[in-house]
C-alpha positions as CSV (number, residue, x, y, z in Angstrom):
1,M,-2.9,26.2,-44.3
2,S,-4.5,24.2,-41.5
3,H,-4.1,25.2,-37.9
4,N,-1.7,22.3,-37.2
5,H,0.4,23.1,-40.2
6,R,0.6,26.7,-39.0
7,T,1.4,25.6,-35.7
8,I,4.3,23.4,-36.8
9,Y,5.6,26.2,-39.1
10,N,5.5,28.7,-36.4
11,M,7.3,26.4,-33.9
12,L,10.1,25.6,-36.5
13,L,10.4,29.4,-37.2
14,S,10.5,30.4,-33.5
15,S,13.0,27.6,-32.7
16,S,15.6,29.0,-35.0
17,E,15.0,32.6,-34.3
18,N,15.0,31.9,-30.6
19,R,18.7,30.8,-30.5
20,S,21.2,33.7,-29.5
21,V,24.6,34.2,-31.1
22,P,27.9,34.2,-29.2
23,F,28.9,37.6,-27.9
24,C,32.2,37.2,-29.9
25,N,34.1,34.8,-32.0
26,C,37.0,34.2,-29.6
27,E,38.1,30.5,-29.6
28,Y,38.4,28.4,-26.4
29,P,40.9,25.4,-26.4
30,A,39.1,22.1,-26.8
31,V,40.6,20.6,-23.6
32,T,38.7,17.9,-21.6
33,R,38.2,19.1,-18.0
34,S,38.4,16.9,-15.1
35,R,38.8,17.3,-11.3
36,H,42.6,17.7,-11.5
37,T,43.2,19.5,-14.6
38,A,42.1,23.2,-15.2
39,K,41.0,24.5,-18.7
40,K,43.1,27.5,-19.8
41,I,40.8,30.2,-20.7
42,E,42.0,32.8,-23.4
43,R,41.5,36.3,-22.5
44,C,38.6,38.1,-24.6
45,R,39.5,41.2,-26.2
46,C,36.0,42.0,-27.5
47,G,35.0,44.1,-24.5
48,E,33.8,41.6,-22.1
49,D,36.4,43.2,-19.5
50,T,34.7,46.7,-19.7
51,S,34.5,46.4,-15.9
52,T,36.6,44.3,-13.5
53,R,34.9,45.4,-10.5
54,F,33.7,42.4,-7.9
55,D,31.6,43.6,-5.1
56,W,31.1,39.8,-4.4
57,I,32.2,36.5,-5.7
58,W,31.0,32.8,-5.6
59,D,30.7,31.4,-2.1
60,V,33.3,28.6,-1.7
61,G,32.4,28.0,2.0
62,C,28.9,26.7,1.2
63,A,29.9,25.5,-2.5
64,H,28.3,22.2,-3.8
65,P,30.6,19.2,-3.2
66,D,30.4,18.3,-6.9
67,T,31.8,21.6,-8.1
68,K,35.2,23.3,-8.5
69,I,35.5,27.1,-8.1
70,T,38.7,29.0,-9.0
71,N,39.4,32.4,-7.8
72,G,35.9,32.8,-6.7
73,T,34.8,33.5,-10.2
74,E,35.0,30.5,-12.3
75,I,32.8,27.5,-11.8
76,V,33.1,23.9,-13.1
77,F,29.9,21.9,-12.4
78,H,30.3,18.2,-12.2
79,P,33.8,18.0,-13.2
80,V,33.8,14.0,-13.5
81,Y,30.1,13.3,-14.1
82,S,26.7,14.6,-13.1
83,Q,24.4,12.9,-10.8
84,G,22.1,15.7,-9.8
85,T,21.8,19.6,-9.6
86,A,24.6,21.8,-8.1
87,V,23.4,25.1,-6.7
88,I,26.1,27.9,-6.0
89,R,25.3,31.4,-4.3
90,G,27.3,34.6,-4.0
91,T,29.3,35.4,-0.8
92,Q,27.2,38.7,-0.1
93,P,23.5,39.3,-0.1
94,L,22.1,42.0,-2.2
95,Q,21.6,45.2,-0.2
96,Q,18.2,46.8,0.1
97,T,17.5,50.2,-1.8
98,M,20.5,49.4,-4.2
99,H,20.9,48.5,-7.8
100,H,22.8,45.4,-8.6
101,Y,24.3,44.1,-11.9
102,W,26.6,41.2,-12.7
103,E,27.6,39.3,-15.8
104,I,28.4,35.7,-16.4
105,K,30.3,34.4,-19.3
106,V,29.4,30.8,-20.5
107,L,32.7,28.9,-21.2
108,S,31.3,25.6,-22.4
109,Q,28.5,24.1,-24.4
110,L,25.4,23.6,-22.3
111,A,23.0,20.6,-22.4
112,G,21.2,18.5,-20.1
113,T,18.0,19.2,-17.9
114,D,18.8,22.8,-17.0
115,I,21.4,25.5,-16.3
116,M,19.8,28.5,-14.7
117,L,21.1,31.9,-13.3
118,G,19.2,34.2,-11.1
119,I,18.6,35.1,-7.4
120,G,17.2,33.2,-4.3
121,T,16.7,33.9,-0.6
122,D,18.7,32.6,2.4
123,K,15.8,29.9,2.7
124,V,16.8,28.1,-0.4
125,D,18.3,24.7,0.5
126,L,21.3,24.5,-1.9
127,L,21.6,20.6,-1.3
128,A,17.9,19.7,-1.9
129,H,18.4,18.5,-5.3
130,R,22.0,17.1,-5.0
131,F,20.7,13.8,-6.4
132,K,17.9,14.9,-8.6
133,F,18.0,16.5,-12.1
134,S,15.7,19.5,-11.9
135,S,15.3,23.2,-12.7
136,S,16.2,24.3,-9.2
137,L,15.9,28.2,-9.3
138,G,12.3,29.1,-9.2
139,L,10.9,25.9,-8.2
140,D,9.4,27.6,-5.1
141,D,8.4,31.1,-4.1
142,Q,12.1,31.7,-2.6
143,S,13.9,31.9,-5.8
144,W,13.9,33.4,-9.5
145,G,15.8,31.8,-12.4
146,Y,16.5,32.3,-16.2
147,S,17.1,29.0,-18.0
148,Y,19.4,28.5,-20.8
149,R,16.2,27.2,-22.7
150,G,15.0,30.8,-22.8
151,L,12.5,30.4,-20.0
152,T,12.2,32.1,-16.5
153,Q,10.6,30.2,-13.6
154,H,9.2,31.5,-10.2
155,N,7.1,29.6,-7.8
156,G,7.0,26.6,-10.1
157,Q,5.6,28.5,-12.9
158,L,7.6,28.6,-16.3
159,K,6.9,31.4,-18.8
160,Y,8.6,32.1,-22.1
161,Y,11.0,35.1,-21.9
162,G,14.0,35.5,-23.8
163,K,16.4,33.7,-26.2
164,K,18.3,30.4,-25.5
165,F,21.8,30.5,-24.7
166,S,24.9,28.4,-24.7
167,Q,28.7,28.8,-24.9
168,G,30.3,32.2,-25.7
169,R,27.2,34.3,-24.5
170,I,27.3,36.9,-21.7
171,I,24.3,36.8,-19.5
172,G,23.7,39.9,-17.3
173,V,21.5,39.9,-14.2
174,Y,20.1,43.5,-13.1
175,V,18.2,43.6,-9.8
176,D,16.7,46.8,-8.6
177,M,16.2,46.1,-4.7
178,F,14.7,49.8,-4.5
179,R,11.6,48.8,-6.6
180,G,11.8,45.1,-6.5
181,V,12.5,44.5,-10.3
182,L,14.4,41.7,-11.7
183,E,15.9,41.8,-15.4
184,F,18.1,39.7,-17.5
185,Y,20.4,40.7,-20.2
186,L,21.9,38.6,-23.1
187,N,25.0,39.7,-24.9
188,R,24.6,43.0,-23.2
189,R,21.1,43.6,-24.5
190,S,18.1,43.8,-22.2
191,Q,15.5,40.9,-22.5
192,G,12.9,43.0,-20.7
193,R,11.5,42.9,-17.2
194,A,11.3,39.4,-15.9
195,Y,9.7,39.9,-12.5
196,S,8.5,43.0,-10.4
197,N,7.6,41.2,-7.2
198,I,11.2,40.8,-5.6
199,P,10.9,41.2,-1.9
200,R,12.3,44.5,-0.4
201,D,11.7,43.8,3.2
202,S,14.6,43.3,5.6
203,N,13.2,40.0,6.9
204,G,15.1,37.8,4.4
205,R,18.3,38.2,2.5
206,I,18.6,37.6,-1.4
207,Y,21.7,36.2,-2.9
208,P,22.9,35.7,-6.5
209,M,22.5,32.1,-7.5
210,I,23.4,29.7,-10.4
211,C,22.6,26.1,-10.8
212,S,23.5,23.3,-13.3
213,T,22.8,19.7,-14.0
214,S,25.3,19.4,-17.0
215,A,28.5,17.6,-16.5
216,K,31.7,19.5,-17.0
217,S,29.8,22.7,-17.8
218,S,31.5,25.9,-16.8
219,V,30.9,29.6,-16.5
220,K,32.7,32.7,-15.1
221,L,31.8,35.8,-13.2
222,I,33.2,38.7,-15.1
223,N,32.1,41.6,-13.1
224,A,29.6,42.4,-10.2
225,T,28.7,46.0,-9.3
226,S,26.3,47.6,-6.9
227,F,24.9,51.3,-6.7
228,R,22.7,53.2,-4.6
229,D,19.4,54.8,-5.9
230,S,20.3,58.4,-6.4
231,L,19.7,61.5,-8.8
232,V,22.8,60.8,-10.6
233,F,22.0,57.2,-11.3
234,N,18.5,58.1,-12.4
235,C,19.8,60.9,-14.7
236,M,22.2,58.5,-16.3
237,K,19.5,56.0,-17.1
238,V,17.7,58.8,-19.2
239,I,20.9,60.1,-20.7
240,S,22.1,56.6,-21.7
241,K,19.0,56.2,-24.1
242,Y,20.3,59.0,-26.1
243,P,23.7,58.5,-27.9
244,K,24.4,62.0,-28.7
245,L,23.4,63.4,-25.2
246,L,25.8,60.5,-23.9
247,E,28.5,61.7,-26.3
248,Q,28.3,65.4,-24.6
249,V,28.5,63.8,-21.1
250,N,31.5,61.9,-21.8
251,A,33.1,65.0,-23.4
252,I,33.1,66.8,-20.0
253,P,35.8,65.3,-17.5
254,G,33.6,65.9,-14.3
255,L,30.8,63.8,-15.7
256,R,32.7,61.1,-17.5
257,R,33.6,59.7,-14.4
258,H,29.8,59.0,-13.5
259,A,29.4,57.4,-17.1
260,D,32.3,55.1,-16.6
261,D,31.0,54.0,-13.2
262,L,27.5,53.3,-14.5
263,W,28.8,51.6,-17.8
264,F,26.0,48.9,-17.6
265,L,23.3,51.5,-18.2
266,Q,24.7,52.1,-21.8
267,L,24.8,48.5,-22.9
268,R,23.9,48.3,-26.6
269,E,24.3,45.0,-28.6
270,P,26.6,45.4,-31.6
271,K,25.0,45.1,-35.2
272,K,25.8,41.8,-36.7
273,P,27.1,41.9,-40.4
274,D,24.3,39.4,-41.3
275,E,21.6,41.3,-39.7
276,F,20.3,42.7,-43.1
277,Q,20.2,39.0,-44.6
278,R,18.3,37.9,-41.7
279,N,15.8,40.6,-41.9
280,N,15.4,39.5,-45.7
281,L,14.7,36.0,-44.8
282,L,12.0,37.1,-42.2
283,L,10.4,39.2,-45.2
284,E,10.5,36.2,-47.5
285,D,8.9,34.1,-44.8
286,E,6.1,36.7,-44.4
287,A,5.6,36.9,-48.1
288,L,5.3,33.0,-48.1
289,L,2.6,33.2,-45.4
290,C,0.8,35.8,-47.4
291,G,0.8,33.7,-50.5
292,M,-0.7,30.7,-48.6
293,K,-3.4,32.8,-47.0
294,K,-4.4,34.0,-50.4
295,K,-4.3,30.6,-51.8
296,K,-6.6,29.2,-49.1
297,F,-8.9,32.2,-49.7
298,N,-9.4,31.4,-53.2
299,E,-9.9,27.7,-52.6
300,I,-12.7,28.4,-50.1
301,V,-14.5,30.8,-52.3
302,S,-14.3,28.7,-55.4
303,N,-15.4,25.6,-53.9
304,S,-18.4,27.2,-52.2
305,Q,-19.6,29.0,-55.2
306,A,-20.9,31.8,-53.0
307,H,-22.8,34.7,-54.5
308,A,-21.8,37.0,-52.0
309,S,-19.0,39.4,-52.5
310,T,-15.7,38.0,-51.5
311,E,-14.4,41.3,-50.4
312,C,-16.7,40.9,-47.3
313,I,-14.6,37.8,-46.0
314,S,-11.4,39.0,-44.2
315,E,-8.3,36.9,-45.2
316,D,-7.2,37.1,-41.6
317,Q,-10.3,35.3,-40.7
318,I,-9.7,32.6,-43.3
319,Y,-6.0,32.3,-41.9
320,D,-7.3,31.7,-38.3
321,D,-9.8,29.2,-39.5
322,M,-12.5,31.6,-38.3
323,I,-14.6,31.2,-41.5
324,T,-15.0,27.8,-43.1
325,E,-16.7,26.7,-46.3
326,D,-19.6,25.7,-44.5
327,N,-20.0,29.1,-43.0
328,I,-19.8,30.7,-46.4
329,K,-22.6,28.5,-47.8
330,K,-24.7,29.2,-44.9
331,H,-24.5,32.9,-45.4
332,S,-24.9,32.6,-49.2
333,L,-28.1,30.7,-48.7
334,S,-29.6,33.0,-46.1
335,G,-28.9,35.9,-48.2
336,T,-27.3,37.8,-45.3
337,R,-24.2,40.2,-45.8
338,T,-21.1,39.4,-43.9
339,I,-19.4,42.2,-42.2
340,S,-15.7,42.4,-42.6
341,T,-13.5,43.0,-39.5
342,S,-11.3,45.0,-41.5
343,S,-13.9,47.9,-41.6
344,S,-12.4,51.4,-41.6
345,S,-15.3,53.0,-39.7
346,D,-13.6,52.8,-36.4
347,D,-10.3,54.2,-38.0
348,D,-12.3,57.1,-39.7
349,E,-13.7,58.0,-36.3
350,L,-10.3,57.8,-34.5
351,A,-8.7,60.1,-37.3
352,L,-11.4,62.6,-36.9
353,M,-11.1,62.7,-33.1
354,I,-7.2,63.2,-33.5
355,S,-7.6,66.0,-35.9
356,R,-10.1,67.8,-33.5
357,E,-7.7,67.4,-30.6
358,F,-4.5,68.3,-32.0
359,F,-5.1,70.4,-35.3
360,C,-8.1,72.7,-34.7
361,N,-7.6,76.2,-33.8
362,H,-8.2,76.9,-30.2
């Protein structure tokens, strides 16, 4: 398989695997939104209302003129048509030395230039891109954003981060203002640490933010909680990693309250019924790639008519185009022996070291 073919194959495979699935199968009425009509949202009974606490809501006072905010939680961006980027921030800044977590449910299909969730300082101009289509959050060093395309951005630098998201997904944002860490969740499963350089000084204030360029795109804030860094908080972070230990904590009335308050530390994505089938498909793809590597390997060896032993050539090297037909001819003419990168000498030495360290009698 040539380098170009392999690149295209990996892009197709990653594009299909990088798309997330909805949090639940709840249906939303197909009603066209406008400035004067509100879409009736059916209540989800799949667990999204685990917490109804709101330490802050979306700021109506400094809202973008081309948005509609209902009850401080639901936002409709560009109700009629879009001519730029709308940026909304929360009513309260994130307090220093505290842990903050909030979740946003995507209520409509997402498309267009960008829809981003994240945070930004009070220096961010909310109207700077009113008539421009842009990925506003993260364009400068004053904001950090997670795009619906699966990318994160800060200081104008994009990087691949998590899966793509659209209607029906729940996006969680976790900010540790004690350590300066930002982390995003998708369908209540962590996507990993995104940034660890969030300012912790008191010179500037950091707000929750969201932006969209898509006409009639809609999201809803479903909870927003804040907690101080404490021994209880750090203990629950450890306990939540062990289901059996968590069950014991929930069985004690005095400790169950702490587990209920820190529910977001216990987030686990439910297993999908088709997970076994998807895993089998991945195994089939891997078998296909191995077959292609083997075929390429045999073609090079047969065409070169090399006298050197074929076991000296690593299949991974063939796969990565590190060894070509000319390389084999050159080595066969010179009579030199090619050393395989899959040699086990290093592994033997490591095994001996481990054996001496852990299994010898002291």
